[in-house]
N, C-alpha and C positions, 0 to 999 in steps of 0.2 A: 226352669232350673237348668243351669249349665255346670259342667264340671271342667275345671281347669287344673293343670299340673304346674306346681312350683318348679323352678329349674332343679332344685334338690331332688324332688320326686322323679323328674325326667332322668336325671343321672342314675338313680337307684334302680330304675326299670331295667337298664342293661345289666347292671351288676347282679341283680336278684332274679332275673329270669321272667319278668312279668311284661306284659304289653300294655300299651296305653289303652287299647280297646277293653282289656280285662279290668283295668282299674276303673274306667268309666262305668262298666257294667256292674262292678262291685259297689260303687257309690250309689248307682241308680236302683239296684235291686238286691243288694246284699243285706246281710244281717247287721243292724247297727249295734254298737256297743260304746260305752263310755271310755274315753282314753285319758291319759294324763293331761294335766294342765288346762282342763276344761275343753279339751278338743273332742271331736267325734271320730269314732272308728267304724269301719265297715269291713265285713269279711264275707267271702264267697269261695266255694269250691268249684274248680273247673276240671274236667277230664283232661289228662295230659298225655299219658301213654307214649312217652318219648324219653330220649336220653338227655340228661343234664350233667355236665362234668363227669362223664364216664360212667354214669349209673342210670338205669331205667326206672322211671317213676310212673305210677298209674294216675295220680291226682296231684293238683296243685292248689293250695289255699292262698289266696290273695287278700292282704289286709291293706286298706288305705286309711291313713290318718289325715283328717281334714279339719278345716275351720270354715264356718259359714260366713260368707260375705254377702250381705243382703239376701237375695234368694238363690245365690250360687254357692258352690263348694269349691274351695281351693285345697287340693291335695298337697300336703307338705312332705309326706314320705310314704313309701311303699315297702311292704314286707311280703315275700313269697316263701311259702313252705311247701316242699315236695315230699310226697309220701306214696 
């Protein structure tokens, strides 16, 4: 199984403060959930302990919304939540 990122997801990485490595780890070992339109979602928490947009956060939750293509996953968007 491989994990690829759609160009839309690549753009969202920078905007939302996630890394490609975090997204791949989320798909490979995160908690799966059902997403809209028959898509699959995956979520995973990561230690953050850093500043983002002027505020310090301890944790980051990464959510990847993906579609299955044969045996591979294509991530179409990424959401990062800091807390």
